C-alpha positions in Angstrom: 0.1 -0.1 0.2 1.3 3.5 -1.1 1.7 6.0 1.5 -1.1 8.1 -0.2 -3.5 5.2 0.2 -2.6 4.3 3.9 -3.0 8.5 4.3 -6.4 8.0 3.1 -7.4 4.8 4.6 -6.3 6.4 8.4 -8.5 9.2 7.4 -11.2 7.5 6.4 -11.1 5.4 9.7 -10.8 8.7 11.4 -13.8 9.8 9.8 -15.9 7.1 10.6 -14.8 6.9 14.5 -16.2 10.6 14.5 -19.3 9.9 13.1 -19.5 6.8 15.9 -18.7 9.4 18.5 -21.3 11.5 17.7 -23.9 9.3 17.0 -23.2 8.2 20.9 -23.5 12.0 22.2 -26.7 12.1 20.4 -27.9 9.0 22.2 -26.3 10.3 25.5 -28.4 14.0 25.1 -31.9 11.7 24.2 -31.1 9.3 27.6 -30.4 13.0 29.3 -33.7 14.6 28.1 -35.6 11.5 28.9 -34.1 10.9 32.2 -34.6 14.6 33.1 -38.5 14.6 32.1 -38.8 11.9 34.4 -37.4 13.3 37.2 -39.3 16.6 36.9 -42.4 14.3 36.5 -41.9 12.8 39.7 -41.1 16.2 41.4 -44.3 17.9 40.1 -46.4 14.8 41.2 -44.2 14.9 44.9 -45.0 18.8 45.2 -48.9 18.0 44.5 -49.0 15.5 47.1 -47.1 17.7 49.6 -49.3 21.0 49.5 -51.3 20.3 52.6 -47.7 19.3 54.3 -46.2 22.5 52.7 -49.4 24.7 54.1 -48.8 23.4 57.6 -45.6 23.9 58.2 -45.6 27.5 56.5 -48.0 28.1 58.8 -45.5 26.8 62.2 -42.8 28.8 60.4 -42.3 30.6 57.5 -43.5 30.1 53.7 -39.8 30.6 52.7 -38.2 28.4 55.4 -41.2 25.5 54.8 -40.3 25.7 50.7 -36.7 25.4 51.5 -37.0 22.6 53.9 -39.0 20.5 51.9 -37.0 21.3 48.5 -33.9 19.4 50.1 -35.6 16.8 52.3 -38.1 15.9 49.5 -38.0 17.6 46.0 -34.0 17.9 45.2 -32.9 14.1 46.4 -36.5 12.7 44.6 -35.1 14.3 41.6 -32.0 13.1 41.5 -33.2 9.5 42.4 -36.0 9.3 39.7 -32.7 10.9 37.5 -30.2 8.3 38.6 -33.0 5.6 38.3 -34.1 6.1 34.7 -30.2 6.8 33.5 -29.2 3.4 35.3 -32.6 1.7 33.0 -31.7 3.3 30.2 -27.7 3.0 29.9 -25.9 1.8 27.1 -23.8 -1.0 26.4 -20.1 -0.3 27.7 -17.6 -0.2 25.2 -14.4 -1.5 25.1 -11.3 -1.5 21.9 -8.2 -3.5 21.7 -5.8 -1.4 20.8 -3.4 -2.7 17.6 -0.2 -2.2 19.8 -0.4 -2.2 24.1 0.4 1.3 25.3 3.0 1.7 27.5 2.1 2.7 31.1 3.7 4.3 34.0 1.9 3.7 37.7 2.3 6.1 40.3 1.9 5.1 44.2 2.1 7.8 46.4 3.2 6.1 49.7 3.2 7.3 53.3 3.5 4.9 56.1 2.4 2.5 54.4 4.3 -0.6 55.6 1.9 -3.1 56.0 0.1 -2.8 52.9 2.3 -1.4 50.4 3.9 -5.4 49.9 0.5 -6.6 48.8 -0.2 -3.8 46.5 3.0 -4.4 44.6 2.5 -8.6 44.4 -0.8 -7.8 42.5 0.7 -5.3 40.0 3.4 -7.9 39.3 0.3 -10.4 38.8 -1.2 -8.2 36.5 -1.8 -9.8 33.0 -1.9 -6.5 31.1 0.3 -7.2 27.8 2.5 -3.6 27.7 5.2 -2.5 29.1 4.6 -1.2 32.7 7.1 1.5 34.7 6.0 1.6 38.4 6.8 4.2 40.3 6.6 4.4 44.3 6.8 8.0 45.5 8.0 7.4 49.2 6.6 10.6 51.0 8.6 10.6 53.6 7.7 7.5 55.5 8.8 7.0 59.1 8.3 3.4 58.9 9.3 0.2 57.1 7.5 1.1 53.5 10.9 1.6 51.8 12.2 -1.7 53.0 8.9 -3.6 51.7 9.7 -1.9 48.2 12.4 -3.0 48.5 11.9 -6.3 49.0 9.5 -6.8 45.9 12.8 -5.6 43.7 13.9 -9.1 43.0 10.4 -10.1 42.0 10.0 -7.2 39.2 13.5 -8.2 38.0 12.5 -11.0 36.9 9.5 -9.8 35.0 10.7 -8.7 31.3 7.8 -6.1 30.9 7.7 -4.4 34.5 10.3 -2.0 35.7 10.0 -1.1 39.7 11.4 1.9 40.8 11.8 3.6 44.6 11.5 7.1 45.0 12.4 8.7 48.1 11.4 12.2 49.9 13.4 13.3 52.6 10.6 14.7 54.3 6.9 14.6 54.2 5.7 17.0 51.3 1.8 15.9 50.8 0.2 14.3 48.2 0.0 16.1 45.5 3.7 17.3 45.5 5.1 13.2 45.4 2.6 12.8 42.6 3.6 15.6 40.6 7.1 14.4 41.5 6.3 11.4 40.1 4.2 12.5 37.0 8.1 14.6 35.8 9.7 11.0 36.2 7.3 9.1 34.1 8.3 8.0 30.9 5.1 7.2 29.4 1.7 8.7 28.2 -0.5 7.0 29.8 -0.3 7.5 33.7 -2.5 5.3 36.1 -2.3 6.3 39.9 -3.1 4.0 42.3 -3.5 4.0 46.3 -0.3 2.2 48.4 -3.2 0.5 50.1 -5.1 -0.7 46.7 -5.3 -4.3 45.0 -5.8 -4.8 41.3 -7.4 -7.4 39.7 -5.5 -9.2 37.2 -7.8 -7.7 33.9 -8.2 -4.0 35.4 -5.9 -2.5 33.4 -6.5 -4.0 29.8 -10.4 -2.9 30.6 -9.2 0.7 31.5 -6.7 1.1 28.3 -9.8 -0.3 26.4 -12.3 1.8 27.7 -10.0 4.7 26.6 -9.5 3.1 23.2 -13.1 3.3 22.5 -13.3 6.7 23.7 -13.7 10.0 21.7 -9.8 11.6 21.9 -11.1 14.6 24.0 -11.6 11.9 26.8 -8.4 12.3 28.8 -9.1 10.4 31.8 -11.1 7.2 32.9 -11.9 6.1 36.8 -11.6 2.6 37.6 -14.3 0.6 39.3 -13.1 0.7 43.4 -14.2 -1.8 45.9 -13.9 -2.5 49.6 -11.1 -5.3 50.1 -12.0 -5.4 53.6 -15.2 -5.5 54.0 -14.9 -8.4 57.2 -12.8 -6.3 59.3 -15.3 -4.8 61.2 -19.1 -3.0 60.7 -17.7 0.2 59.3 -16.1 -1.8 56.5 -19.3 -4.0 56.0 -21.2 -0.6 55.5 -18.8 0.9 53.4 -19.1 -2.3 51.1 -22.4 -1.4 50.0 -21.4 2.3 49.4 -18.7 1.3 46.7 -21.5 -1.4 45.2 -24.2 0.7 45.2 -23.9 4.0 46.1 -20.7 4.7 44.4 -20.8 3.3 41.3 -24.3 4.1 40.0 -23.2 7.2 40.7 -20.3 6.7 38.7 -22.2 5.0 36.0 -24.5 7.5 35.2 -21.9 10.1 35.4 -19.5 8.0 32.6 -22.4 7.5 30.6 -22.4 11.5 29.7 -18.9 11.4 29.8 -19.2 14.1 32.8 -17.2 11.5 35.4 -16.5 14.1 38.2 -13.9 12.1 40.2 -11.1 10.3 38.4 -10.3 9.0 41.8 -7.0 8.8 42.7 -7.1 5.4 43.9 -7.6 4.2 40.6 -7.7 5.9 37.4 -5.8 6.2 34.1 -4.8 9.5 32.4 -3.1 10.9 29.8 0.2 12.7 31.0 0.0 15.4 28.1 -3.9 16.6 29.7 -2.0 16.3 33.4 1.1 18.6 32.4 -1.9 20.9 30.6 -3.8 21.3 33.4 -0.6 21.8 35.7 -0.9 18.7 37.2 -2.4 17.8 40.8 -3.4 20.9 43.0 -1.7 20.9 46.3 -5.5 20.7 48.4 -7.1 18.4 50.3 -9.2 16.9 47.3 -6.4 17.1 45.0 -8.1 13.8 42.8 -11.3 15.9 42.6 -9.9 19.6 41.6 -7.7 17.9 39.1 -10.6 16.0 37.2 -12.6 19.6 37.0 -10.0 20.8 35.6 -9.7 18.9 33.0 -13.5 18.8 32.8 -13.0 22.7 32.2 -10.7 22.6 29.6 -13.7 21.0 27.6 -12.3 17.3 27.8 -14.3 14.4 28.4 -14.1 12.0 31.6 -14.9 8.3 31.3 -15.6 5.3 33.9 -14.7 1.9 33.1 -17.3 -0.1 35.6 -15.1 -3.7 34.9 -11.7 -2.2 35.7 -11.8 -3.5 39.4 -9.7 -2.7 42.2 -9.8 -3.6 45.9 -9.1 -0.6 48.5 -8.4 -0.8 52.4 -11.0 1.2 53.4 -11.5 3.2 57.2 -12.0 0.2 59.5 -13.2 2.6 62.4 -16.0 5.0 62.5 -13.3 8.0 63.5 -11.4 6.8 60.0 -14.4 6.9 58.0 -15.3 10.3 59.6 -12.1 11.6 58.7 -11.8 10.4 55.3 -15.6 11.7 54.5 -14.6 14.8 55.9 -11.6 15.1 53.4 -14.4 14.4 50.5 -16.2 17.4 51.7 -13.7 19.6 52.0 -12.5 18.4 48.5 -16.0 19.2 46.9 -15.7 22.5 48.4 -12.4 23.6 46.9 -13.3 22.0 43.4 -16.6 24.2 43.8 -14.5 27.2 44.8 -11.5 26.7 41.9 -13.8 25.8 39.0 -16.9 27.6 40.1 -17.1 28.1 36.0 -18.0 25.3 35.2 -21.4 25.8 36.3 -22.2 28.0 33.4 -20.8 25.4 30.6 -23.6 24.3 28.2 -22.4 21.0 28.5 -24.8 18.2 30.0 -22.3 17.1 32.7 -23.0 20.9 34.1 -25.8 19.9 36.0 -23.8 17.1 37.7 -21.9 20.4 39.0 -24.7 22.2 40.4 -25.7 18.1 41.6 -22.9 18.5 44.0 -23.6 22.3 44.7 -26.8 20.9 46.0 -25.2 18.6 47.8 -23.9 21.4 50.5 -27.8 22.8 51.3 -29.1 18.8 51.3 -26.7 17.7 53.8 -27.4 20.6 56.3 -31.3 20.7 55.8 -30.8 17.0 56.5 -28.6 17.4 59.3 -30.4 20.5 61.1 -34.1 20.1 59.8 -34.7 16.5 59.1 -32.7 14.6 62.0 -34.5 16.5 64.5 -37.7 16.5 62.5 -37.0 12.4 62.5 -37.1 12.4 66.6 -40.0 14.3 66.6 -41.6 12.1 64.1 -41.3 9.2 66.5 -43.1 11.4 69.4 -46.1 11.6 66.7 -45.0 15.1 66.0 -44.7 15.7 62.0 -43.8 19.0 61.6 -40.8 18.6 59.7 -40.8 14.7 58.6 -43.9 13.8 57.3 -45.3 11.4 54.7 -44.7 12.8 51.7 -40.9 12.2 52.7 -41.3 8.5 52.4 -41.8 9.2 48.6 -38.3 8.9 48.2 -37.6 5.4 49.4 -39.1 3.8 47.2 -37.1 5.3 43.9 -34.1 4.7 46.5 -35.3 1.0 46.5 -35.8 0.9 42.6 -32.2 2.0 42.0 -30.8 0.1 44.2 -32.2 -3.0 42.8 -31.3 -2.0 39.7 -27.4 -1.5 40.2 -27.5 -4.8 42.4 -28.5 -6.5 39.1 -25.9 -4.6 36.8 -23.1 -4.9 39.2 -23.6 -8.5 40.3 -24.1 -9.5 36.2 -20.5 -7.8 35.8 -19.0 -9.5 38.6 -20.3 -12.7 36.9 -18.9 -11.9 33.6 -15.8 -11.2 34.9 -15.7 -14.6 37.4 -15.1 -12.2 40.3 -16.6 -13.5 43.7 -17.4 -10.9 46.2 -19.4 -11.6 50.1 -22.1 -9.9 50.6 -23.1 -8.7 54.1 -26.3 -8.4 54.9 -26.1 -6.8 57.7 -24.2 -4.2 56.2 -26.7 -3.7 53.7 -29.1 -2.9 56.1 -26.7 -0.4 58.0 -25.7 1.3 54.7 -29.8 1.6 53.9 -31.5 2.9 56.9 -28.4 4.2 59.6 -25.4 4.8 57.4 -27.0 8.3 55.5 -28.0 10.0 58.9 -24.3 9.3 60.1 -22.7 10.7 57.1 -24.8 13.7 56.6 -23.7 15.4 59.3 -20.0 14.5 58.6 -20.0 16.2 55.5 -21.3 18.9 57.0 -18.3 19.2 59.4 -15.7 18.9 55.9 -18.0 21.8 54.6 -17.6 24.1 57.8 -13.5 22.7 58.0 -13.1 23.9 54.6 -14.8 27.3 54.8 -13.6 28.4 58.3 -10.0 27.2 56.8 -9.4 24.1 59.1 -5.9 22.6 58.8 -5.1 20.3 55.9 -3.3 16.8 55.3 -3.6 14.0 52.9 -3.0 11.1 55.1 
């Protein structure tokens, strides 16, 4: 084949890919419109049914107070649940494409005092069945324990693997997660960069999945978030609850956002990025929520961020309530940081802009639930239905439905990938009825900490 013929063939292929991506965008727009219509219809029915309750609450307080409370206790959560349910039901089949040649990948691991788990993480990387070259950079952020020794113990293992190299980079003092990741980015030699936490275990085929999802995505896609599940679910009741949060709640939201190319967090625990886009965005910012702020920086540049629901990694979740509260407090602070830094996203005419507003509304929802609904729930148990009334029950059927849908989706996905996961019934009951009541006040704590300039730390 001549050079001109090859050039024409590549042009036709690129044009064909572009046409296919445009068709997928149009399908996404129709799914989005259908989901919004269903959600708005649900809200209108909720408002109609709640008029007597709204009137009674207005007489007890003030009409604006009554409207605010009902909006963020029933109407807005109802819209979110309805939109999520419709999107999951209308979800498209995920697309994967095997590249002609498997690209080389740099894996960055930021580690600080991780001697207990870093060895298992490296073992899981050594067992990956990825066909391309892997460069693993462990960025030891001034650890005071035996993290470095545990990494060096695995150097002989990687020395025997032809396409995997392991390198330990030690910082003399603790500099913070963002700075060591940016140092690792400078040292990395490949265009594709994967970040994982030092306590994350990788399924053997997860990297293949990430790369194939990226290969099937339009060229504007600069990051793909993997699927993170809890690997230590039997450690405590706290980890059993989180198992369902990751398996249901977080997974459902990421699947929904990924359908519209607007995944809001390419989490540092397991995601793939294009290095050129990371450099353009200035790398990871020195913030509490460095991964969410970075992701929004990519979205602000009109790039797309996807989600690979079958690229599975297992994280070591917090095992005590104090550890969990501190983690979710950081997540809440990270969202406030992202909103403050990238508020321009709220004005971008894109489907994913709704999800940015969605996050902004969560602040009001969490405040309302903490300072109105929870006290109202106590009053309801005493027979006083001023703040928690029958209309709030309308949210429950939607929540139950989307949990049933995501359970079926996730279970089938695990079965296709021949992955077994023990599930805790007690953990699910706690997740469904107790967990939200605990986590929303914790989020409010995080909002206050960020707005009042509290101390920031990554580990």
